[in-house]
N, C-alpha and C positions, 0 to 999 in steps of 0.2 A: 293297050295295055302295051300289045305288041310294035307295035310303032311307036312309042316312048321306050320300051327297051332297047329298040333299034337306034332310035335319036341318039340314047345318053349311049350307048357300043360306038360309034361313031364318033361322041362328042371331046374335047379336050376332059382330062382328070378335074382342072379346077372347076368347071362348068358339074363336074356330077358330085362334087364337096358342096360348092352351092345351094343346087339342088335338094342332099340330104340334108343340111343346115335349113332349107326354107321348110323342108316335112317335118323337121323336128322341133323345129321354133312354133308351126300353126299345132302342131299335136302337143305343146305343151301351153299356149297362149290357151286351146281348148281344155283342156286339162284345170286351169286355173279358174278359168269361167266356170265350168261344172262346178267346183268347189267352193268359189265364191257363191252361187246360187243355192248349193247345198249346205250351208253355214249358215247362210241368210234364212233360210229357209226352219235349218234346227234351230235356230235360237229365236224367231220369231216362235217358233210350238213351244220352247223352252219358256218362253215369256206368260206365253199364252197359258201353260201349267201350271206357274206362280200365280200368276194373277186369281186363276180360276182357284189354285189352294185356297191364297188368302182370303179370298172372299167366303172362302169353305171355314176358315178358322174364324174370320170375322161372325159370322153365321155362330159356331159354336160358342163363341165368347159371349155375344150378346145374349143367346139363348139361356148360357148356365148364368148370367149378372142377372138378369131382366126378366126370365118367363118363371112362373113361380109354379109352373105344370112341369118342371124342369126336372126328367128323372135323372138325376146324380150320378147315379152310382152304373145305369144300364147304358148312359149318356158317354161317359168317360168313357169307361170300357171298351165301348164300342168305335170311339172316337180315337184312343189311344192303339186299339189292335188292328184297324183299315184305314187309318191318314198320319200316322207316327212311325213311318215303316223304313223311309228313306231316315239321311243325314240330313239332305235338304230342305224337305219335310217336318224335323224336328229344329232347324235354325230355326226359317221359316215359323215356327211355330211361335219360341222365343223369342224372335223380333219380336211379334205381333204383343204378345206377352209382358214385353218391357215397354212400348209403346201405349200399354191399356194402363200399366202400372204407372207409368209418368202422369199422364192424363186423370188421374180416380186416386182418391182421396178417404181413408175412413174406412167403413168397415167393406166398402166394395174395393178398397186397397188390398186389404187383408184376404179376401175371395180370388183376387189374381193371382195373392201369394199362394193362395190356397191349391188353385187350381195347377201352378206350377209342376208343385210336389206331386200331384194326383194323378197329369200325366206320366209322372214318373219321368217328367224333364231336368228335375237335379241330378238323374244318375247321368246321364248322358252327358251335362255339362261336368262334372266330377272327371268324367271317366278320359273327355276331353281334355283338361288342367291335367290330369295323368299322364296320358298318350301322347297328346296332341301336336303340332308344332309349335313352335314361343308366340306366333303369332295367335291361334286357336288357346293358348295359357291364359295369355293378356286379356282375349276374347271373353274365356270363362269364368275369371277372377273379377269381370267387368259385370257378370251377369249375376256374380253371387251378391256382389254389395247393392246393385241397385234392388233386389229382391231378396235382401238383406237375409240370406242363408249362413247362418252363424256355422262354418267350421274352422274356427280359426288355427285348428292343428295346422290341417290341411292345406291353407293357403300360405302358415309360416315359412313353409320350408321355400316359397319364391319372395320372399323380403332380398335374398341377399341372390338374386337370378343374375347370370350375367347379359342376359336384355333388358336395357332400360325399361323398356315398354310392362313387362311385366314384375319387373319389382315395383314401378310407379301403380300399375294395379293395384299390386297387394297392400300397399300402403297406404291405397284410397279405401281396400277394404275395413281393413282394421279403425280408419277412422266415421267411414258411412257408416261401419255396425257396433260402436261401440256407444254404451248407455253411461261409463261414469270415469271411463277410462282411455281416451281415443291415444294415449301414447302408448299404452302398454308395448308394441312391437319393437319400441327402442334396444327394449332386452333382449331381442333376437337380432339384430343386427351386428353385423360383421364388418360391413362394408361402410367408408364413409359416406356421408348423405351428398350430392350433388347440391347445386345452387338453385336450381330448378327443384330439386325435392322438397328443397327448406320451405320454397314457394308454396308451393303442394301444402307443402303441412301446414303451416299458418293458416293458407287461405281454406282449406278444409276445415280446421276448430275453428275460425269464426263464422263461416259459412256453411259447413257441414254437418259437422256435429253440432248435436243439440243438447249434451247433459251439463253437467256443471265446471264450470274453468276448471282444467288438471292444474294441481300442480306442481310447478316446473322444476323446482328445490332437487324433487327430486332425482333427475337423471342428471344433478351437479357433476356425479362421481362416476359418470361413464366415459371406459375407457374409449369412443372413438371422439378424437376433437371436432370434427364439423356438431355432431350431437349436445357433445358442451357447448359451443359456441350460441347453437341455436337458441339449448335454453335460458341462457344467459337473454339470448336477447327477447325471449318470450316472457321472462321472470319482467321485462323493464314494459317490455309489450302492454301487459297486460295488469300495469302497475302494480305487484305484489310486494310494495314497499318491505313487507316483513321478511323477506330472503336479502335484504341490502347485507349483514352483515356477513351471509356465505358468500358472497360475489366479491368482499373487498380480500379476501388472498387470492382472487387469480388476479391480480395485477401481476403479480411477481410470479403469475406461471410462466412455464419453458417456454410453452407456444406463441410466436406473436401474433396469430388470429385470435386467440382467447385475450391475448393482455389486449388488443386493440377492444372490445369488444366490451370488455369491461371495463373501459374507462370512456368508451362511448354510453355504454348504460347508465351507470355511477352520474355520467355528464347530466343526462336527461334526469334523472332522479334530483337530481340538486344536492347531492351528496358533499354537505359543507368538507370533510375532509378529504377529501380527493384530490386538491390541487396538493396538501401536503406530504401525500404520499407518489406522488408521478411526478413532481419538479427535480428531488432531489435524485431520480433516476435518469433525467429526461436525456442529457449528454450522454449515456447508454445504449439508449433504448434505441426499436428499430428503426429505418424513417414511418412507415404502415400506422406507429403509434405515437412518435412525433406528434405527427398529423393530430392524431386526436386529442393529445397533450395541448396542444396549440388552439386547437380551437374553444378544449375546456377554460383553460386562461382567460383566453376571451369571454366569456359566457360569466363564469364563474369567479375569476379576478378582480384584475385591476389595471389601468396601464402602467402603471409599477415595475409591477410582477414582470411585465409582457416585454416592457423597457431592456430588464435586466438581463432577462433570454434572448434577448435579442444583443444586445452589448459583448454578451459571453461567447455568444455563438461565431466560430473562427472556422470552421468547416468548409471551406469554399465549396467542394464538391457537393455538397448536402445543399443547392439549388434550392430544389423546390420547396422543401423549409424554410428557407429563408425568404421565400416569395409565400409561404405560408404566415410567416410573421411581421413582411410588411402587411400582407390584407387585415390581418387581424389588427395591429396596429391603425392603418387606416379608419378601420368601421369602428375601432372603439374613440377614435381622435375627430370621427364624425358625430358619433353619439353625444361626444361632452361638448363641442360645437358644429352644429349644425350650418350653420355659415358656412363653415369650408365646403 
């Protein structure tokens, strides 16, 4: 060491700096290697503990479901006090319960929902919903939906959340847990529905909700435009012909998307009076609605009616509408003479 000090003292300053940086570099490498080794061992140990705990949860649930000698009160109390202490343990238990719930039906599924409550995991989920981060709130609502925990008053607060995933889960919750009125949450909405939300609601009504088809006309007086458009579309999708008279006034609604959806729905209903009501207002309509009117003339009208519109159409700047008219005319001519 003394020799090294003598060498460094007699060396140029640049050499001293290089030696210092070399020592610092090797120290840094050593620290990084030790940190990686520690993190790897920590991760492996954590994964091993998680697998061990998961096996313990599986054993508990299997005994609960299938062991006739299972001492319910004593075992539940013991498991809750010994193995549901940390947040991680509770999250893992909930995950396993969700998996069991997804794969079990009938009485077994009801038993899984019961053990969820008996272990007081519902309290943990509701606390996460109240005090957690936005992603924890979203996860909590999903758990409540899957296990049919009916707390609509609590979940309704998140229907207008600023995070889309929280809002989407809240909407899903009401559809999933509904018995006869899956759209009751519309009354709580004060933000417009996104397109994806409308798609998910429609899919939920068709594939998740198990009750009677709702009366969509109930929401035709809703203050949100997207709810109104969705309700008009669903009236047509579910063939609620009895509500056609309630749709007709929306041909004159102030919002163009509402008028467009109304024209489209009434066309699909083959409503006989549609053309008499929309053709007079064709030239004063928005382009969005004009396209639907042209399609309606093509399907419900005749070639002469379409040609009258075409000849009277002089607005050169609306080339898209002129193109729709030409396409409709070509299609109608082809139908009249397939050899063309």
